[in-house]
C-alpha positions in Angstrom: -14.9 22.9 -12.0 -17.0 21.4 -9.6 -18.6 23.3 -6.8 -17.2 23.0 -3.1 -19.1 22.3 0.1 -17.7 23.1 3.5 -21.2 23.2 5.5 -22.6 19.7 6.0 -26.0 21.1 6.9 -26.1 21.9 3.1 -26.4 18.3 1.7 -29.6 17.7 1.7 -29.0 13.9 1.0 -28.2 13.8 4.8 -31.3 13.5 7.0 -31.6 16.5 8.9 -31.1 15.2 12.5 -28.1 13.4 11.2 -26.8 16.8 9.8 -27.0 18.1 13.3 -25.0 15.6 14.8 -22.2 15.4 12.5 -22.3 19.4 12.5 -20.4 18.9 16.0 -17.5 17.0 14.4 -17.0 19.4 11.5 -16.7 22.1 14.0 -13.3 20.2 15.6 -11.9 18.8 12.0 -12.6 20.8 8.8 -15.2 19.2 6.5 -14.9 20.1 2.7 -16.4 18.2 -0.4 -17.3 18.9 -3.9 -20.5 17.9 -6.1 -18.4 15.7 -8.1 -17.2 13.4 -5.4 -20.5 13.6 -3.9 -22.3 11.8 -6.9 -20.2 9.1 -6.6 -22.0 7.8 -3.3 -24.8 5.7 -3.5 -27.5 7.4 -1.5 -29.8 4.8 -1.5 -27.5 2.9 1.0 -25.0 5.3 2.3 -24.4 3.4 5.4 -22.9 0.8 3.8 -21.1 3.0 0.7 -17.4 3.1 0.8 -17.3 6.7 -0.9 -19.8 8.0 1.9 -17.5 6.7 4.3 -14.5 8.2 3.5 -15.6 11.8 3.2 -18.7 12.0 5.2 -17.9 12.6 9.1 -18.8 9.7 11.6 -19.3 10.1 15.4 -16.8 7.9 16.2 -14.1 10.6 15.3 -14.6 12.2 18.4 -13.4 9.0 20.6 -9.8 9.8 21.6 -8.1 6.7 20.4 -4.5 6.7 19.6 -2.3 9.7 19.1 -2.8 13.1 17.0 0.8 12.3 15.7 1.0 8.9 15.4 4.6 8.6 13.6 6.0 11.3 15.7 6.6 13.7 12.7 7.2 16.3 14.9 10.5 14.9 15.6 11.5 15.4 11.9 11.5 19.0 11.4 14.6 20.9 10.4 13.4 24.2 9.6 9.4 25.2 9.6 7.4 23.3 7.1 10.0 20.7 6.1 10.7 17.1 7.7 13.9 15.5 6.8 13.6 11.6 8.5 15.6 9.6 5.9 19.0 10.8 4.3 17.7 10.9 0.6 14.4 12.3 1.2 12.8 15.5 2.6 9.6 16.5 2.7 7.8 19.9 2.3 4.4 20.5 3.6 3.4 23.0 1.4 -0.1 23.4 2.0 -2.6 22.9 5.3 -5.5 23.0 3.0 -7.0 19.4 1.1 -9.0 19.0 -1.8 -10.5 16.2 0.1 -10.7 15.7 4.0 -10.5 12.1 4.2 -11.8 11.0 7.8 -9.1 8.2 8.1 -6.1 11.0 7.3 -2.9 10.4 9.3 -2.4 14.2 9.6 -5.7 15.1 10.9 -4.0 17.3 13.3 -3.0 19.7 10.6 -7.1 20.5 10.2 -7.5 21.9 13.3 -7.2 25.6 14.1 -4.6 25.4 16.7 -1.6 23.5 14.8 0.3 25.1 12.3 3.0 22.9 10.8 2.9 23.7 7.1 4.2 26.9 5.3 3.1 28.3 2.4 7.0 30.1 2.4 8.9 27.3 1.5 12.4 29.4 1.0 13.6 27.8 4.2 13.0 24.6 3.4 14.5 24.8 -0.1 17.8 26.2 1.3 18.2 23.5 4.0 17.7 20.9 1.0 20.2 22.9 -1.2 22.7 22.7 1.9 22.4 18.9 2.1 23.8 17.2 -1.2 22.3 14.0 0.3 18.7 14.9 -0.4 17.9 13.9 -4.0 14.1 13.4 -3.5 11.7 16.0 -2.3 8.1 15.2 -1.7 5.7 18.1 -1.6 2.8 17.7 0.6 0.6 18.8 3.3 -2.6 18.8 2.9 -2.9 18.7 -0.8 0.1 19.7 -2.6 -1.7 19.8 -6.0 -4.7 22.3 -4.6 -1.8 25.1 -5.0 -2.4 27.7 -7.0 -0.4 26.6 -10.7 1.8 29.9 -10.3 2.7 28.6 -7.0 3.5 25.0 -8.4 5.6 26.6 -10.8 7.6 28.8 -8.5 8.2 25.8 -6.2 9.4 23.6 -9.0 11.5 26.4 -10.6 13.3 26.6 -7.2 13.6 22.7 -6.8 15.0 22.5 -10.3 18.0 25.0 -9.4 19.3 22.5 -7.0 21.3 20.1 -9.1 21.2 17.3 -6.4 17.5 17.1 -6.5 16.3 14.3 -9.1 12.9 13.4 -8.0 9.7 15.9 -7.0 6.9 14.2 -5.9 3.4 15.5 -5.5 1.2 13.9 -2.4 -2.2 14.6 -3.8 -6.1 13.0 -3.7 -7.0 15.3 -6.5 -7.1 12.7 -9.3 -9.5 10.7 -7.5 -11.6 13.8 -5.6 -11.5 16.6 -8.6 -9.7 15.5 -11.4 -11.2 18.3 -13.5 -8.7 20.6 -11.5 -5.9 18.4 -13.5 -7.2 17.9 -17.1 -8.6 21.5 -17.2 -5.6 23.7 -16.3 -3.5 23.3 -19.5 -1.0 26.0 -17.5 -0.3 23.3 -14.6 -0.1 20.6 -17.4 2.4 22.6 -19.2 4.2 23.5 -16.0 4.9 19.6 -15.0 5.8 19.3 -18.8 8.6 21.5 -18.6 9.9 20.5 -15.2 9.4 16.5 -15.8 12.4 15.7 -17.7 13.8 12.5 -19.2 16.4 12.1 -16.7 14.4 13.6 -13.7 11.2 12.8 -13.5 8.1 14.4 -11.6 6.0 11.5 -9.5 2.3 11.8 -8.4 1.7 10.0 -5.4 -1.7 9.6 -5.9 -4.7 8.2 -3.2 -7.1 6.2 -4.7 -8.7 4.0 -1.8 -11.6 2.5 -3.3 -12.1 1.2 -7.6 -15.1 3.4 -7.6 -13.1 6.2 -7.5 -11.6 5.3 -11.0 -14.0 6.9 -13.1 -14.0 8.1 -16.7 -13.1 11.7 -15.1 -10.2 10.3 -13.3 -8.8 8.4 -16.2 -8.8 11.7 -18.3 -6.5 13.4 -15.4 -4.5 10.1 -15.4 -3.9 10.2 -18.9 -3.3 13.9 -19.0 -0.4 13.5 -16.6 1.3 10.7 -18.3 1.0 12.9 -21.7 2.7 15.6 -19.6 5.5 13.3 -18.5 4.6 12.6 -15.3 4.9 9.4 -13.5 1.9 7.8 -11.2 2.0 5.7 -8.3 -1.0 4.9 -5.6 -1.0 4.5 -2.0 -3.7 3.6 0.2 -4.3 2.5 3.6 -6.1 -0.7 4.2 -9.3 0.5 5.7 -12.4 -1.5 7.5 -15.9 -1.0 6.1 -14.2 0.9 2.7 -11.6 -1.8 0.9 -11.0 -4.3 3.1 -12.5 -7.0 0.9 -10.1 -8.9 -1.5 -12.0 -8.5 -4.4 -12.2 -4.8 -3.8 -8.7 -4.5 -3.5 -7.6 -6.6 -6.3 -10.3 -4.8 -8.6 -8.3 -1.7 -7.5 -4.7 -3.1 -8.0 -6.3 -4.2 -11.5 -7.7 -0.8 -12.8 -4.7 1.1 -11.9 -2.4 -1.3 -13.3 -4.3 -1.6 -16.5 -4.1 2.3 -16.6 -0.4 2.4 -15.9 -0.5 3.6 -12.3 2.2 1.8 -10.3 0.6 0.1 -7.2 3.1 1.6 -4.8 2.0 1.0 -1.0 -0.8 -0.5 1.1 -0.5 1.0 4.5 -1.3 -0.3 7.8 -3.8 2.5 9.3 -1.8 4.2 11.7 -3.3 5.1 15.3 -4.4 8.2 15.1 -6.7 10.2 17.4 -10.6 9.2 16.0 -9.6 6.3 13.3 -10.6 3.6 15.4 -13.6 2.4 13.3 -11.1 2.2 10.3 -8.3 0.1 11.7 -7.7 -3.5 10.8 -5.5 -5.8 12.9 -2.1 -6.5 11.4 -3.4 -10.1 10.7 -6.5 -9.2 9.3 -4.8 -6.8 6.8 -2.4 -9.2 6.0 -5.0 -11.8 4.9 -7.1 -9.3 3.0 -4.2 -8.0 0.8 -2.8 -11.4 0.1 -5.9 -12.9 -1.0 -6.3 -9.6 -3.0 -2.5 -10.0 -4.7 -3.8 -13.8 -5.4 -6.6 -12.3 -7.8 -4.2 -9.9 -9.6 -1.4 -9.7 -12.3 2.5 -9.6 -11.5 1.8 -5.8 -12.1 -0.5 -5.5 -9.3 1.8 -7.5 -7.0 4.4 -4.8 -6.5 2.5 -3.2 -3.9 4.1 -3.2 -0.6 2.2 -3.5 2.9 3.9 -1.0 5.4 3.6 0.7 8.4 4.9 4.4 8.5 6.2 4.0 12.1 8.5 6.9 14.0 11.4 4.5 13.6 11.0 3.9 10.0 8.8 2.4 7.1 8.5 -1.2 8.6 7.6 -3.8 5.7 5.3 -6.8 6.8 6.4 -9.7 5.1 4.2 -12.1 6.3 1.8 -13.1 9.3 1.5 -16.7 10.1 1.2 -19.2 13.1 0.9 -16.0 15.5 4.2 -14.6 14.3 4.7 -11.7 12.1 7.8 -11.2 9.7 8.9 -7.8 9.5 11.8 -5.6 7.5 12.9 -2.2 8.2 11.9 -0.8 4.4 13.5 2.4 5.6 14.8 3.4 9.0 15.7 6.3 11.0 18.6 4.9 12.1 21.0 4.2 9.4 22.2 0.6 11.0 18.3 -0.7 10.9 18.1 -0.5 7.0 16.8 -4.3 6.0 16.8 -5.1 9.5 14.8 -8.7 9.7 12.5 -9.4 12.6 10.3 -12.0 13.9 8.0 -11.2 16.9 4.7 -12.7 18.5 2.0 -11.4 16.7 -1.7 -11.0 19.2 -4.7 -11.5 17.0 -5.4 -7.9 17.8 -2.1 -6.5 17.1 -2.8 -3.2 15.0 0.7 -1.5 15.2 4.5 -2.0 15.6 4.0 -1.0 19.5 1.6 -3.5 19.8 3.8 -6.3 19.0 5.5 -8.3 21.9 9.2 -7.6 21.7 9.0 -3.9 19.6 10.0 -2.2 22.5 13.0 -4.2 22.9 14.0 -3.2 19.1 13.3 0.5 19.8 15.2 0.6 22.9 18.3 -1.3 21.1 18.3 1.6 18.6 18.2 4.4 21.1 21.0 2.7 22.5 23.5 2.7 19.0 
């Protein structure tokens, strides 16, 4: 298993003066990396290396751009550690620990000492789900749900599988990219997943491969082990400035995922989270990159959807053309807005739904219903 490092001063490949500057950031936000993932970095040119940018702090994280809770997740909590925003789906935030603390994480607020949204005690969330038969889809997230001890994972799966109306169980995790050995070296974990991923009620892994260089031999071995255990894998990633905002890079990611049997699921518009300004692309920029990437891949790669996880719902970006943006509610907090289609003006620098002229009128209309 990889060796973990939580003190940036111990990474000798980073110059000492820079380590001291970055330590101020790690005192505010948790830092955690392992020697496997460090080995993926090109230390000859770290400033331009996408893996370096994904995991090593940068000084712009201290900028107060954006909100801590950009999608207003606080409004979705029904009991401690359980969110219920969309009718059929519930989220259990089961871990405040990540294998990898990605510098762009939209839940960066969880990795501060003064925030406690997750709950290791899942009984209240499970009870809520059991009492709401419309919920057939449960996402285990956090943090990173696969970082839990295997015994805890088994306990949660046993509780959820005892609820007849829960058909889909999903794990949100970075570990197939960040620590694939955690998966393929743990036979008990694979046996547990195999036991509870059944032909008519599969377990899904929501993987987070952000760059094709993360798809190493070790990562493919983890993917294969999960597939052999009967688990279905899909992938989602934001489009990130300086990391994957190149059509050739995104096309390679789509190709490698689809070739390995991992469904490309979502490209996310990066949320306006505090400290994330350096990663943000405008909607127009991201759309153009994505469409150029899709032109380079097969129909399997083209299954990807480009979306914003807004407080009002998951909004799919269908097109940007002639300073207009074409949108549809893929999911919506307000049931009347499922599938609602919108054509709005799109200023060149708009990077979020709220930046679009006319968006506020849409949100006000939802409140009035």
